[in-house]
FIZALUM-110730 format. One record per atom (N, C-alpha, C): y negated, z, x negated; residue number from 0. Coordinates in Angstrom, 3 decimals, padded with zeros to 6 digits. Each point is the difference from the previous one (the first is absolute). Example, Ala and Ser with C-alpha at 12.3 -4.5 7.8 and 13.67 -1.06 7.14 Angstrom:
# residues 2
+----------+----------+----------+-----+
|        v |        w |        u |   k |
+----------+----------+----------+-----+
|  005.690 |  007.800 | -013.190 |   0 |
| -001.190 |  000.000 |  000.890 |   0 |
| -001.200 |  000.000 | -000.900 |   0 |
| -001.050 | -000.720 |  000.350 |   1 |
| -001.190 |  000.060 | -000.820 |   1 |
| -001.090 |  000.730 |  000.770 |   1 |
+----------+----------+----------+-----+
***
This chain:
# residues 71
+----------+----------+----------+-----+
|        v |        w |        u |   k |
+----------+----------+----------+-----+
|  010.946 | -079.076 |  010.168 |   0 |
|  001.126 |  000.087 | -000.759 |   0 |
| -000.471 |  000.333 | -001.417 |   0 |
|  001.186 |  000.595 | -000.217 |   1 |
| -000.220 |  000.625 | -001.623 |   1 |
|  001.152 | -001.059 | -000.875 |   1 |
|  000.315 |  000.034 | -001.046 |   2 |
|  000.947 | -000.521 | -001.158 |   2 |
|  000.896 |  000.838 | -000.441 |   2 |
|  000.279 |  000.743 |  000.132 |   3 |
|  001.014 |  001.311 | -001.072 |   3 |
|  001.391 | -000.544 | -000.109 |   3 |
| -000.238 |  000.504 | -001.583 |   4 |
|  001.480 |  000.004 | -000.727 |   4 |
|  001.184 |  001.122 |  000.040 |   4 |
|  001.453 | -000.275 |  000.535 |   5 |
|  001.021 |  001.133 |  000.060 |   5 |
|  000.814 | -000.248 | -001.280 |   5 |
|  000.056 |  000.611 | -000.744 |   6 |
|  000.756 |  000.149 | -000.758 |   6 |
|  001.090 |  000.597 | -000.126 |   6 |
|  001.340 | -000.107 |  000.293 |   7 |
|  001.181 |  000.479 |  000.327 |   7 |
|  000.731 |  000.137 | -001.509 |   7 |
|  000.183 |  001.376 | -000.055 |   8 |
|  000.672 |  000.271 | -001.760 |   8 |
|  001.538 |  001.142 |  000.327 |   8 |
|  000.337 | -000.034 | -001.427 |   9 |
|  000.936 |  000.953 | -000.195 |   9 |
| -000.444 |  001.299 | -000.362 |   9 |
|  000.635 |  001.232 | -000.522 |  10 |
| -000.235 |  001.020 | -001.124 |  10 |
|  001.002 |  000.010 | -000.814 |  10 |
|  000.016 | -000.106 | -000.892 |  11 |
|  001.073 |  000.279 | -001.213 |  11 |
|  000.217 |  001.465 | -000.186 |  11 |
|  001.000 |  000.548 |  000.448 |  12 |
|  000.052 |  001.624 | -000.107 |  12 |
|  000.128 |  000.971 | -001.442 |  12 |
|  000.468 | -000.608 | -001.311 |  13 |
| -000.351 |  000.896 | -000.892 |  13 |
| -001.290 | -000.051 | -000.450 |  13 |
| -001.581 | -000.623 |  000.201 |  14 |
| -001.260 | -000.035 | -000.051 |  14 |
| -000.867 | -000.059 |  001.131 |  14 |
|  000.399 | -000.625 |  001.074 |  15 |
| -000.850 | -000.166 |  000.817 |  15 |
| -000.990 | -000.663 |  000.341 |  15 |
|  000.388 | -001.222 | -000.900 |  16 |
| -000.685 | -001.107 |  000.215 |  16 |
|  000.075 | -000.882 |  000.483 |  16 |
| -000.755 | -001.091 |  000.559 |  17 |
| -000.196 | -000.702 |  001.504 |  17 |
|  000.402 | -001.519 | -000.607 |  17 |
|  000.948 | -000.570 |  000.428 |  18 |
| -000.151 | -001.659 |  000.012 |  18 |
| -000.161 | -000.277 |  000.784 |  18 |
| -000.496 | -000.943 |  000.285 |  19 |
| -000.778 | -001.077 |  001.256 |  19 |
|  001.562 | -000.924 |  000.297 |  19 |
|  000.002 | -000.561 |  000.808 |  20 |
|  001.337 | -000.350 |  000.967 |  20 |
| -000.538 | -001.260 |  000.656 |  20 |
| -001.186 |  000.128 |  000.627 |  21 |
| -000.877 | -001.255 |  000.655 |  21 |
| -001.361 |  000.482 |  000.076 |  21 |
| -000.914 | -000.808 |  000.606 |  22 |
| -001.339 | -000.112 |  000.263 |  22 |
|  000.041 | -000.639 |  000.733 |  22 |
| -000.704 | -000.091 |  001.397 |  23 |
|  000.254 | -000.559 |  001.012 |  23 |
| -002.033 |  000.302 |  000.527 |  23 |
| -000.465 | -001.307 |  000.252 |  24 |
| -001.284 |  000.416 |  000.700 |  24 |
|  000.165 | -000.360 |  001.531 |  24 |
| -000.885 |  001.053 |  000.275 |  25 |
| -000.177 | -000.094 |  001.812 |  25 |
| -001.285 |  000.123 |  000.683 |  25 |
| -000.125 | -000.733 |  000.952 |  26 |
| -001.830 | -000.037 |  000.553 |  26 |
|  000.687 |  001.421 |  001.294 |  26 |
| -001.364 |  000.540 |  000.167 |  27 |
|  000.173 |  000.970 |  000.640 |  27 |
| -000.794 |  000.761 |  000.630 |  27 |
| -001.122 |  000.431 |  000.832 |  28 |
| -000.962 |  000.171 |  000.415 |  28 |
| -000.412 |  001.555 | -000.667 |  28 |
|  001.135 |  000.760 | -000.914 |  29 |
| -000.223 |  001.460 | -000.301 |  29 |
|  000.871 |  000.390 | -001.059 |  29 |
| -000.001 |  001.175 | -001.065 |  30 |
|  000.755 |  000.573 | -000.289 |  30 |
|  001.027 |  000.318 |  000.502 |  30 |
|  000.322 |  000.528 |  001.534 |  31 |
|  000.622 |  000.268 |  000.615 |  31 |
|  000.739 | -000.708 |  000.622 |  31 |
|  000.296 | -001.186 |  000.133 |  32 |
|  000.156 | -001.486 |  000.677 |  32 |
|  000.882 | -000.428 | -001.081 |  32 |
| -000.406 |  000.386 | -001.243 |  33 |
|  000.650 | -000.619 | -001.250 |  33 |
|  001.321 |  000.517 | -000.194 |  33 |
| -000.564 |  001.507 |  000.509 |  34 |
|  001.083 |  001.020 | -000.392 |  34 |
|  001.602 | -000.555 |  001.023 |  34 |
| -000.874 | -000.210 |  001.067 |  35 |
|  001.428 | -000.048 |  001.303 |  35 |
|  001.196 | -001.278 | -000.615 |  35 |
| -001.549 | -001.111 | -000.535 |  36 |
|  000.904 | -001.011 | -000.490 |  36 |
|  000.766 | -000.088 | -001.110 |  36 |
| -000.568 |  000.785 | -000.871 |  37 |
|  000.799 |  000.351 | -001.165 |  37 |
|  001.684 |  001.484 |  000.647 |  37 |
| -000.134 |  000.455 |  000.530 |  38 |
|  001.131 |  000.953 |  000.470 |  38 |
|  001.006 | -001.352 |  000.571 |  38 |
| -000.707 | -000.660 |  001.084 |  39 |
|  001.089 | -000.818 |  000.509 |  39 |
|  000.886 | -001.529 | -000.767 |  39 |
| -000.959 |  000.059 | -001.253 |  40 |
|  000.637 | -001.036 | -000.832 |  40 |
|  001.262 |  000.850 | -000.972 |  40 |
| -000.336 |  001.515 |  000.067 |  41 |
|  000.832 |  000.991 | -001.337 |  41 |
|  001.242 | -000.962 | -000.147 |  41 |
|  001.208 |  000.346 |  001.589 |  42 |
|  000.794 |  000.034 | -000.287 |  42 |
|  000.730 | -001.238 |  000.061 |  42 |
| -001.235 | -001.493 |  000.816 |  43 |
|  000.568 | -001.016 |  000.148 |  43 |
| -000.729 | -001.429 | -001.048 |  43 |
| -000.300 |  000.111 | -001.158 |  44 |
| -000.554 | -000.305 | -001.019 |  44 |
|  001.521 | -000.879 | -000.667 |  44 |
|  000.087 | -000.821 | -000.747 |  45 |
|  000.619 | -000.038 | -000.194 |  45 |
| -000.052 |  000.002 | -002.298 |  45 |
|  000.463 |  000.964 | -000.581 |  46 |
| -000.638 |  000.298 | -000.981 |  46 |
|  001.205 |  000.116 | -000.642 |  46 |
| -000.213 |  000.053 | -001.615 |  47 |
|  001.315 |  000.352 | -000.814 |  47 |
|  000.740 |  001.340 | -000.012 |  47 |
| -001.138 |  001.174 | -000.077 |  48 |
|  000.977 |  000.940 |  001.072 |  48 |
| -000.816 |  000.783 |  000.640 |  48 |
|  000.800 |  001.467 |  000.443 |  49 |
| -000.930 | -000.008 |  001.557 |  49 |
| -000.887 |  001.184 | -000.990 |  49 |
| -001.361 | -000.412 |  000.766 |  50 |
| -001.391 |  000.721 | -000.354 |  50 |
|  000.433 |  001.646 |  000.204 |  50 |
| -000.871 |  000.941 | -001.291 |  51 |
|  000.144 |  001.263 |  000.256 |  51 |
| -001.517 |  000.407 |  001.390 |  51 |
| -000.296 | -000.604 | -000.192 |  52 |
| -001.710 | -000.049 |  000.572 |  52 |
| -000.891 | -001.237 |  000.386 |  52 |
| -001.399 |  000.262 |  000.072 |  53 |
| -001.269 | -001.201 | -000.076 |  53 |
| -000.780 |  000.847 | -000.640 |  53 |
| -001.465 | -000.795 | -000.327 |  54 |
| -001.334 |  000.307 | -000.162 |  54 |
| -000.926 | -000.940 |  000.685 |  54 |
| -000.649 | -000.146 |  000.224 |  55 |
| -001.423 | -000.937 |  000.251 |  55 |
| -001.434 |  000.498 | -001.306 |  55 |
|  000.281 | -001.150 | -000.559 |  56 |
| -001.738 |  001.119 | -000.747 |  56 |
| -000.746 | -001.641 |  000.828 |  56 |
| -001.212 |  001.234 | -001.103 |  57 |
| -001.342 | -001.078 |  000.526 |  57 |
|  000.099 | -001.591 | -000.663 |  57 |
| -001.299 | -000.521 | -000.265 |  58 |
|  000.078 | -001.063 | -001.129 |  58 |
| -000.555 |  000.376 | -001.531 |  58 |
| -000.060 |  001.613 |  000.110 |  59 |
| -000.187 |  000.159 | -001.658 |  59 |
|  001.339 |  000.703 | -000.383 |  59 |
|  000.971 | -000.128 |  000.878 |  60 |
|  001.511 |  000.769 | -000.298 |  60 |
|  000.129 |  001.465 |  000.714 |  60 |
| -001.252 |  000.955 |  000.121 |  61 |
|  000.038 |  001.138 | -000.002 |  61 |
|  000.504 | -000.071 |  001.932 |  61 |
|  000.769 |  001.049 | -000.197 |  62 |
|  001.600 |  000.330 |  001.078 |  62 |
| -000.901 | -000.022 |  001.523 |  62 |
| -000.078 | -000.343 |  000.854 |  63 |
| -000.387 |  000.119 |  000.844 |  63 |
|  000.927 |  001.135 |  001.002 |  63 |
|  001.454 | -000.294 | -000.106 |  64 |
|  001.084 |  000.516 |  000.649 |  64 |
|  001.172 | -000.075 | -000.597 |  64 |
|  000.893 |  000.830 |  000.316 |  65 |
|  001.555 |  000.509 | -000.903 |  65 |
|  000.842 |  000.032 |  001.176 |  65 |
|  001.139 | -000.402 |  000.269 |  66 |
|  000.886 |  000.140 |  001.142 |  66 |
|  001.525 |  000.339 | -000.677 |  66 |
|  000.791 |  000.897 |  000.911 |  67 |
|  001.182 | -000.173 | -001.033 |  67 |
|  000.692 |  000.819 |  001.240 |  67 |
|  001.293 | -000.628 |  000.758 |  68 |
|  000.527 |  000.194 |  000.797 |  68 |
| -000.061 |  001.898 |  000.292 |  68 |
|  000.373 |  000.247 |  001.071 |  69 |
|  000.222 |  001.774 | -000.025 |  69 |
| -001.225 |  000.697 | -000.319 |  69 |
| -001.254 | -000.823 | -000.450 |  70 |
| -000.868 |  001.029 | -000.478 |  70 |
| -001.236 | -000.128 |  001.403 |  70 |
+----------+----------+----------+-----+
***
């Protein structure tokens, strides 16, 4: 089992800057399982705004995956 951080974010229209709405740490056997958990939380998590997508970074902050509905 590994630890993954899921960052839910909004994208600002005029400059495409990303604002993190929430960070969640989850245990999952691999990155694919962490993505499944993140997608299932996407519409069900109580956040101040509806997120535009999520990303999963590694421990150094480099992006392992990014997801936006419809992609």
